[in-house]
N, C-alpha and C positions, 0 to 999 in steps of 0.2 A: 504494500500500500504505499503510496507516495504521500509522505507527510506534508508536502507542500500544496496539495491538491484542496480545493474548496470542499470536496466531500469529506476528506479526512478532517479538516478543521471544523466543519459544521458538527460532525459527529462527536469530535473531542469536546467542543464547547457544549454540545447537547448533554454529554455524559457528565461534564463537570457540573453544569447547572442542575442537572437531575440529582447527582450525588449531594451537593449542598441542599437541595430541596428536601430530599429524603432525611438528611442529618437534622435539618432544622425541624422539620415536621415530627420526626421521631422524637427528638428532645422535647418538643412542645407537648406531644401526646403524653410521654413519660411524665412530665411535670404535672400535666393536667390530672392524670390518674392518681399521682401521689398526693396532689392537694385534694382530689375528691376523697380519698381514703382518709386523709387527715380530718377533712371536714366532717365526714360521717362518724368517725370514732369520737372526735372532740363534741360533736353534738350528743352522742350517747353519754359521755362523761359529764357533761354538763347537765344532763338530765338527772344522773346519779347524784350530782352535787345538789341539785335543786331539791330532790327527795330527801337528802340528808339534812339539809338546812330545815325544811319543814318538819322533819322528826324531832330535831333538837329543840325546835320552838314548843313542841307539844309534849315531849318525854323527857325524863332525867337522863343525863349523859351516861350513867352507869349502865342503862339498859341498852346502850347503843351496840355494845359488842355482841349481844345476845340476839339482835334483830337480824334475821338472815335475809330480809327483804331488800336490805341495802347492799348485800353482797352476793348478787346472782353468780351463776357459774362463770368462772373465768375472771371475775372482777374481784380486785383486792384493794384495800385502803389501809391507811394509817393516819393518826392524828397526833400532831405535835402540840405540846402545851405552849401557851403564851410566854410563859416564864422560863421555858426550856424543859427538855426531857419529853418522853413520849407518853401520851395518855393511852394509846392503843396502837399496836403494830400487828397487822395479819401476817401469818407465816409467809416467808418469801419475799417480804418487802425490806428486809434489813439492808440489803445492798443497793437500795434505791438511792438516787442522788438526794442530798440534804436539801430541805425545802427552804426557800428564801423567807425572810421575815414577812409578817402578815402585811406590814405597812407598804412593802414593796410590790404587793400583788394587787392586780386589778379585781374588782368585785366578781367578774365572770371567771376569773382564773387565768392561769398561763399553761399552756400544754407543751410538752416536749417528748421526743422519742428517745428512749434509752435501750440499750441492749444488755440483757443479763442472761448468763448461761447459754449463750448463742442465739437467744430469742429476743426479737424486738418487742417493746411494749411502749404503749402510748400513756403517759402519765400526766395528770391534771393537778396542779397545785393551786389552791384557793383558800381565802381567809374564811374562818367560821368564828362563831363566838367563843369557842374553846381555844382557838389558836389557828393552826394551819392544817388543812387536810390534803392528802394527796391520794388520788384514786387513779388506778392503772387497769388498762385492758390490754391483753396480749394481741398483736397484730401480725403475728407470724403467717397466717393464712393469706392475709392482704399482700404482705411482703412477697410471699412465694408467687402470687399471681402477677405482681409487678415484676418480679424477676423472670418469670416465663415470658411475659410480654417483651422484656429487654432482649432476651436471648433469641427469641423468634424474630424480632426486628433486625438484630445484628447478623443472623444467619441468613434471613431472606433478602436483606438489602443488596448485597453483592449479586445475587441471583437476578433480582429485579433490574438492577443497574446494567448487568451484562445483557439481559433480554432487551431493555429499552435501548441500549446502545446499538445492538443489532438492529432493532427496527428503525432507529433513527438513521443508521447508515443506509439501510434499504430505501428509506423515504428520500434521503438526500440524493442517492443515486438516481431514484426514479424522477425526483424533481429537476435534476440537472441534465436529463436526457435532452430536453429542448435546447439547452445551452450548447451541448455537444453538437447538435444538429446545426445550430446557428454558426458555431465556430467552423465546422466543417464546410458548410456552404460558403461562409465568407472567405474561407482560405481558397475555394476554387474559383472565385471571382477574379477575373483578370481584366486588363484594359480592353481586351476584345469582347468581353462578356458582362459589360456593366448593365446590360438589360435584365440580368438575373436578379431575382429578389429572395430574401430570407424567408423561410417558412413561418407562417402565422398560424397558431393552433386554433384561434378562435375562442379561447377561454376568457379573454379579457383581462389576464393577469399581468404581472410586471414583466414577465418575459415576452408576452404579446406585445406590450408597450414598447419594449426594447426592439423587437423586431420591426414594428411599425416605424419606430424613429429611425433606425438604421436603414430601412428601406427608403424613407424619405431622403436620407443622406446620399444614398446610392442614386436615387432619381436626379438630385441636384448635381452629383458628380457626372452622371451620364450626360445631363444637359450641358454642363460646363466642358466635358470632354468633346462632346459634339460641336459645341460652338468654337473651341479651339481648333478642332480639326477642320471645320468648315472655314474659320478665319484663316488658317494657314493655307489652305487651298485656294481660297479666294485672293489672298495677298499674293501668293505665287503667280496665279492666273493674271492679275493685274500688272505685276511687275514684269512678267514675261513679254507682254506686248511692247512696251516702251523699249526694253532691252533689245528685243529682236529688231525693232525699227532702227535703232542706233547702230547695231552691229551690221544689219543689211546695208544701210546707207553707206556706212564706211567702206564696207567690202566693194560695193558697186563703185564708189568713187575711185578706189584704188586700182580697178581693173584697167583703166586707161587714162590718158591724160585728158583733163576737162578744162573747159574755159573758166575764167574767173568768175563769171556769174553762176556757173553751174557748182563751182566750189563753195560759193556764198550760200546758195540754195541749199546744198547739202548740209553745210554747217548750221544753218538757220533751223533745218529739220531736226538735227541733232540736238541743237540748244533747246528746241521746243520740247522734245521728248525727255531731255535730261531734266528740265524744269519740272515737267509732269511727274517724273519718277521722283524728283527730290521732295515735291509736295506730298506724294503719297507715302514716302518713307517717314516725313515728319508727322503726318497725321497718324501713321502706325505707331510710331514712337510715342506720341502724346496718348494714344488710347492705351499703350503698354503701360506707360507710367501711371495713368489713371487707374488702370486695374491693380498695380502694385501699390497705389496710394502713395506714390512718390512724387507726384506732380504738386508742386507748392504754388499758391497764388497769393498776390498782393491782397491787402485789405485795406481799402480806403474808401472814402465816400465818393461815389461816382454819380454825377448828375445825369439821369437817364434822358432828359430833354435835350441836353447839349449832345449827348451821344448819338441820339436819333437824328439831330440836325447834321452832325459831321458825317455819319454814315450814309445818309440819304444823299448828301452833296457828292460823296465819292462814287456811288453807283448810278447817279443820274444820267451820266454820259453813256453808261453801258445800256440803261433802259432806252435812251433816245437812239442808240444804234440798232437795236432790234425793233424799233417801232412801238415801244410800250410807254404808257404814260405813268409817271411816278407822282403820287400826290402824298403829301404829308398833312394830316388832319390835326386835330387838337392835340396839344402836348402839355399835359399837367405836369407842374414842376415837382419832382421828387428825386431822391437819391437812394442808391443801394449801396450797402458795405460790400466791396469785392474788388476784382481785379478789372481795371478799365480795358486793358487789351483783350482779355477773354471776353468780356461783355461785348466788345466792339466785334470780335469775331463771331460771336453768337448771332448778333443782328445782321452782319454781312452775309453769313451763311443762309439765313432766312430770306433776305432780300434777293440774294443771287438765285435761289431756287425759284422764288416767285416770278422773277423776270424771265428765267430760262424756260419755265414752262407755261409761259403766256404767249398768246398768239399776237402777231403784229396787230396793233390797234387796240390791244387789250390794256388794262389799267391795273396797277399795283399801288395800294393805299397804306399808309403807315400811320399809327395812332398810339398815343400814350395816355392812359387815363387812370385816375385813382378811384377804386370802388371802396366799399365799406371796410374791408380788411385785406386789401391786396392792391398792388400796382400791376396794372395789365398793359403789356406791350403787345400790339396786335399788328400782324401783317397780313393783308388780305389781297387776293389776286382773282382775276377773272380768266384763268388759264384752263387747262384740260382737266383739272381735278384728279383725285385719287379714287381708284375703285374701292368699294367697301371691303373686299377681301384682302386689300393690301395695306389698309389703315393700321391693323395692329402690329404690323411688321416694319413700318417705315423707319423706326429708330434702331432696327437692328443693323449691325456691321455688314457692309457689302450688299445689303439688300436694296434692290431697285425694283420699283413697282412695275406695272404692266410694261409690255414691249413697246407699246405706243410712246410711252413717256422715255423709256431707255433709248428707243431709236432716235427720238427728237434731239436729245443732248447727251454729252458724255458723262464723265463722272464715275466714281467707283463705289458710291453709296456709303460714304464715311461722313458727310457733312452733318446730317441730322443726328447721328450717334454722338458726335462731338458737341453739337449744340445741346442736346439733351444733358450730357454730362456736365457742360459748363453752367446750364440752368440749375441743376441739382446741387452743384457745388456753392451755388449763391442762395440756396434754400427755396429755390423755385422749381417749376415744371413747365413743360411745353404741352398745350392742349391743342388738338387738331380737329377741325371740322371740315369735311370736303364731300362733294357730290361730283361724281364723274361728268366731264363735260361742262361744269358750271363754275369751277374754281375752287379755291381752298382758303381756310382761315387758320392761321397759326397764332396762337396766344401764349406769351410767356408771362406766367403768373408769379410774381414775387410776393410772398407773404411777410416778408421781413424788409421793411422800408421806413424812410422818414420823409416827411414832407419839407420841402425847401421853398423859401419865398421867390417869387418871380423877379428876375433881375431886369431892371430897366437900364438899357445902354445909354450912356451920356450922349447927348446931342441928338436923341431921337425925336 
């Protein structure tokens, strides 16, 4: 038997606790029986004492020794005079303990157990008008009964302890069978078999709760592993295209001499793809640092209205190039504690998406308003919208909505993931409403903000 196993330790603790319980219970029962014997005998002795006192109040003391009613079979007594010496001593009482003075005894007397000639006797000493009386009753039969109980308990306890320990070992072994099944199943789960689950017995006990908890953990690990695998595959796919273009362009240019204009065009193509690759790598590194919680942000009060004005000015030229009208609506003055560069990037991502997915002649509107418990930054467009089936996934990495949207513009599907992460880092979230063919509304809701007074420019 492995002494380090839970089964052995449970059995050992069970046996130890049972042994202590048996010892304490046996001692308690032994004391209770002894006290019961003493109470019964003491009650009989006091009954005899009461009878003797009644007799002495009615009869002369000289007749006491002749009255057999006071001395039933097995009962002996003797009377000590108040001034010393004995008034009467029954045969066999000479070796009893000397009685204490009458003044030191309570009215009901004081009982004690003595042993004479190997036999125990219960003796009651009490004051009477003549002096002190001692009445004794042998209790050897009671003592033998108590001794038999003691030996029975001592001899039976090891057997009961052994039997109970064996039963405890069997029960612990049976109770730990599900643990062995859980351990065996968990040991067989590999990275390729994360879809397997631990057995749940259906009893609703702690082991079932453990299995359900571990199954939940395995489900989360499976989802995370799937996301990492998908993330790696998508990242590799997205990086392969620009790298292939760069390599192909360089190989084609080196095959023969080219004109200066051809070299310039080739280098421009390589530069463009290099910039695209650099941007993708920077986004991937940002998300990796975010997952590792290693990305740090500044914390300062950022006026959101000023941020909206600057960002809208930067993307206005892009909107005009594709024939989209950019309108900036009401801007309530407020500020958010955070990183101004990150918040600017969040807004530029939303504006860039809104412009790219809008048709020529469409409109993108931008507004900032204060609600009861939040500051809401809203970007609304009249573009192609997002299908209902795509809405739950648009913030997933490398996810791109329907083919119509993906075919119209490029991108790798990381922008909204980064935007959502930035919003959450600032205590907010991005809410989306969209109808395919009618446009989309992205709202960034900040629940932690402070109102700032509207600044009036000098000379206005």
